[in-house]
N, C-alpha and C positions, 0 to 999 in steps of 0.2 A: 178436522179429525185426523188426520197425517200427522198434524201438528201434534195431536195428544200422544199418539199412536209412538212415534219418535222421538218425544220428551219421554217417555216412561222406559221404551229399551236404552234408550242414553243413560238413565238413572241406573240402569238395572244390570246392564250389559256393555262390554266394551269391543262394540264392532265400529270397527275402522269406516269415517266418513257419517256416521249418525249424528254428530254437531250438526250438519250442513242445516241441519232444520231450524237451530237457534238462530240461524242468521236470515234477517228480513232481509236481505239483497236476494239469498239463495229462493226466497222460498216466494219470492216476486218474481224473480225469473220463472221459477216452474209454476206463475198464476198465472204469466204471459202465454206460455206455453200450450197448456191445459185451456183455457178459455179459446185460444186461436183454433186448437184441435175440436173443440165441440162446436164452437161457431162456424168453421168450413167444414168440416166432415158432415156432423150430424143436422147442421143448418139448413142443407139439402135435404134432407129427408123429411124436416119441417116442411120445408116449401112444398115438399111434395104434396102434405097431409093438406097443407092449407087450400091447395088447388083443388085437391079431393073433398074439399068442404066445401069448393067454389067463395073461399073466403076472397073475394076479388075488389078490387079499388073502384066505386064510382067516380070518373072522373067529369068534371063540368068544362065544359067548352068555352075557355076563355081565351081561345084567337090564339093561342100560342103555338109555334111549330113543334112537331110532331107529339100534341098534348095527346092527343085522343089513340096515341097507340098505347099508352098507357093503361088504357081503358081494361081491367079485368086482372092488372096485375096481382101477385097476391098480396093484401098487407096483413097488419098484427106481425109481421116479422118479430118487430120487439120482442118478442117470448125467448127466439133466438139472442139475443141480447142480453134479458134478465139470468137466462140460463147459463149462458159463458160468465154473466157476473157471481153469480149465487156459488156454483159450484167450487169453482177454484178458492172462493172464498171459505165457504164452507170445511173444504178440505186441509187446507194451506194456514190461514187466519188462526191467532188465539181466539179463540169466542169467548172468552170471560173477559175478554177486552170491551170496553164500555163504547169507544167511539166504534170498535168494530160492528158491536152489535147495534146502535146507531145507524150504520149506514145501512147495514142488511135491510132494517126495520123501512126506511128511506125506499129504497130500492122495491123492495116486495110491496109498500103503502102508494107511492109515485106507479108504479107499473100499473096495481091495480084499479086504480084510478082512469089510465089510461086506456086498460081492457076495456074496464066499464066501456068507455066511451066509444071504443071499435068494436063492441059486440053488439050496440044499440045500433050503430051505423050499418054494418054488415047484416044481422041474422034479423032486425026488426024493419031492415029500410028506412030508416028514420035519418039524411044524411045529414042533420045539425049536432046527432051525434048528442052525449050526454049536457044539458043547459051545462051555459058556462055559470050559472049559480054554485052549481052543485060542484064543477071541477077548481071553482075557487074555496068552496068549505073542504073538499081533501087537500088541498095546498097548505089552508089555513091549519089543517089541523094534524098535517104532520108539521108545519112549522111550531107549533104550540108542544108537540111530543118533544123537538129536537130543543127548543127555549129550554120548556121547563128543564130537562133533562140534566142541560148542561149546566144550568144555575144551581140545579139544586143538589146532582151525586156528587157525593163526596169523593168519587175519584178523578172529578174531572176539576183540575188545577194548573194554574201558572207558578213559572217559578220568577220570585220577584226579589229585587233587593230591597233590604230592612237596613233600618239602623241598627248600632249595636246596644241601643237602648231596649231592646227585646220588643219591640210595638210588634205585639204580636196579629196576626188577623186568623188564624188559624191553630191548631193542636200541634201541628208542626214543627219540629223542629228548627233551631237556626244552624245553617251552616255555614263555617268562614270558608272562606274561599278567596284565592287570589289571582291576579289581572297585572300583569309587571311590577311594580314595585306598590301597589295598592291591593289593600285586603279590604274585605265587604261579605255581610253577611248577606245567605240568599234564604228562603222559604216556599216551598211550593201552597198556594191558598187557592178560594175561591178567590175570582174575577171576574170581570167585565170587560176588562180594557183588552182590546185589537190591536193590530200594528197598524202605521198609518203610513203610506207609500210617499217618497222623495219628502220627509222628517226627519230630522235629525234626531229630535227626542220622539222617537215613531212610536210614542203607547198615543191610544185614546179610550176614555175609561165613558163605554155609553152611561152610565148613572150618574154622571154630571153633565150629560142633555139640558138635566131640567132640575140643575141644584138652586137650591136655596133652601137659606136657613141653617137648620143642624139636621134637620130631621131627612134630607133628598136622598139618603139608601135605602132608604125602606121602598121606594117607589122604582129601585133601579132594577128590578125582576119585569115590570111592565113594560118601561124604556126597552130591555132586552130583546123581551120574547116579541114587540112590536118591530125591531128591524129585522129580526130574523124572519115575520111573516110577510116581510117585505120584499127583502132578498128571495126567498125561497118560491112566492109566487110572482115577481117578475121575471129570476132565470128562468125556471118553468116554462111560461110560458112562450119567453124567449126564444129557449129550443126547439117549442112546440112550431111557433110560427118560422121559424130557419128552414125544417124539415119541409122543405117546398119541393126542391126538384134535386136528382140522384146523385146519393153522395155528401150533398153538402153538411149535414150537420151531423151526420156521424164521422168524416173525417174531419169537421172542426173539435169534436167532441173527444177525438181521441190524441188532439195536439194540447187541448184543454187538460186531459187527462194526465201524461205527461209533465206537463208543465205542474199539475197541485199534487202530483207524486212526488217530485225534487221537491218544495215545499215545503209537504210533510216529513220528507227526511231528513231535511236541515232543521225543522220546528222540534222533532223527537232527538236529535242527537245532541248533547248540552254541549261538545266541545264545539261544532257547529254554529250554534244559535249563540254561544258564547263570542265568538270570532265577527258573524256577521251582526252581532246587537241587536240581533229578534229574540220573541218570546221564545222561553225555550217552554215545551207543552212536554209535559212528562206521558210514558205510554203514546204516544198520540203516532210516533212511530209504524206501529200495525198498521195504519190505514195506507201505507207504501204497499202492504200486499193488496189491499182492495184495488187500490189505483192500478195495479199488472192486469190484476183482472178486468177492470175497466175498460182499460188501451187495448187490454187484450180483444176483448169482446166487441169494440166499436173497430175495429183493424179488420178481424174475421168477417165483421158483416159487411163491409165495403168486400168482400170476395164477391157478393150477389147485389149490394146495394149499389155500386159503382155505374157509372153509365153504359148500355142502359141497364137500369134495375130488372133484378129477376125476382126483387121482393123490395116493400116498402115498408117499415120501421112501423109505422102509424102512431097513436097517439099512446100507443101500449109502451113503445121508446123513446119516442120526443119526452113526453111528460119526466120518464123516468128519469132520462139522461140528467134534463134540467135540473130535477128536486137534488138527484145523485150530485151533481158540481155545487149545486148553490149549499147543499148541506155540508160535502167535503169543507169547503173556503171557510165555512164559520168554525168549524170544528177546530180549523189549523189556524184561525186567527187572523185569515188571508183575506176575509170576504170585501175588503176596503178595494182589494186589489182588482176585482170581477169586471170593474167597467172598462178596465185595461186588456184583463183576458179574457173576457168573454166581449170583448169590442164587435166580431160578428153579431154573435146574439143580439147584440145592445144597438148597433145601425138597423137592423134590420126590424126590430119591435119600434123603434124611433121614427122609423121611415114608414109604419102602420100611422102610429101616432098624427104624423104630417101630414101625411095625404086626408086620414079620415077625418080632422080638425080642419082644416084650409079646404074641403068637401061643403062640409058644415057652415062653415063661416062666410062664402061667395054664393052659396045657394040661398042665405040669410039676409045679405047684403043686398048679392046683386039678382037675384031668381033665379042662380044657374050654377050649381056645382062646378065648381072647375078644381085639377089637379096637380099637385107638385111633379109628382113620378106620372108615366106614363101606366104603370101599373105600381102595387106593393103587394106585400116586401120587393124590399130593394132587387132583390134577385131576379123577379119579373120584369121588372123595368127592364134590365139587362137583357133580358129573353125578347122585350118585345121590339129592343133596339136591334135586334138581331144577333146575338151573340150566340154562340151555340154553349148548350148545357153544361158540357165537357171543360169547358172555357172558362163559363162564371164559378164554375167549383173550382178550379186549378189556382183561378186567381185569387176567390178567398181563401181557400186553404194556404196561401203565402201570404195575407194579409194577418192570416191565424198564427203564423210561423213567428212572424215578424211583432207581433203582438206580446206572443210568449216569451219570444228573447227579454223583449224589454220590460215586461213580469218579472223574470230573473233579474233583471238587472238594478231591478229598485231594491232588490236587497243590500247592495252598496252605494247605489245612487242617490246622495242625501245632501 
């Protein structure tokens, strides 16, 4: 909203400094600052409200050191994160931008699913919360919105090279460009292509997954949406599982958010995208403002969520965070980097899958279930081995930073 105010003032008046709001970097910095203020200053007030409402965490005794001391700690703190994301975005982002609109929908949608889960746990005294199938329905519903919009919305395009014979894939005009001594034509087109890491000709087209005959293109929407559903569901659940000890999911998500912001900036900048030989995505640079609000909200929440936590984010925060990361990566065509960038999330959910599968297999084979880890997810395994929560979290953060650096390196390492 401030974006539109200063845009109007800049168009009608000549006050110095008004043009600053036209710069994405300036608005991103403001988004981080405002988000930090909201989560740190007003977060404490919300925690007191949650305490007065007796919105306390019910902790199962898993035999972990210091675990029962967390009994009664306020949960549903993800509301703080949601406010820290939405308010700066509404104030500073260009709300007519379809990418920003999708991210706002993603935040509210997954926040609502998580809130409903927490509400059932806390106020209905049902420890299981929202049934798993309904969570999946919520995640798939969001994926259908994101996938359908990306496929059909005319404002979501990528810039591709076309030959001079004029093979048009859209009504957009072809533009003659120069790179060194070479000339080529580009055109902004609707496409299901994405970037592949570690590959020289780094473009992959979802439409060609089921390529057969000449009519395969008409099935592209189904293939694309299938992958969107899988990615959003997987990342959202992975973030939810990672949120098991103080500050782990929050800090890891902040690191991921910073990296996604950098990727969005280069993808939305025609000069940098051309230099790095990655897809240029017109208008996607506005997502950097959203990423600034996201990072600010996560870092600000750490003020209260770091060990020993004064509040837990609950599913309100963890499901929203996972959905945001997945949708963001899909929009900037970097979703194939998720296994690297979200490596901590990946290993956490894989540890659960290994543990459950191996237990069921050995119980069927030997009549007695056996375990690979002392406990899953993986962070509980290290707790069982005697590591302090703070040490586990810090080391996982270090691994996340390393993975983030590797993710950025993939832009040039092919």
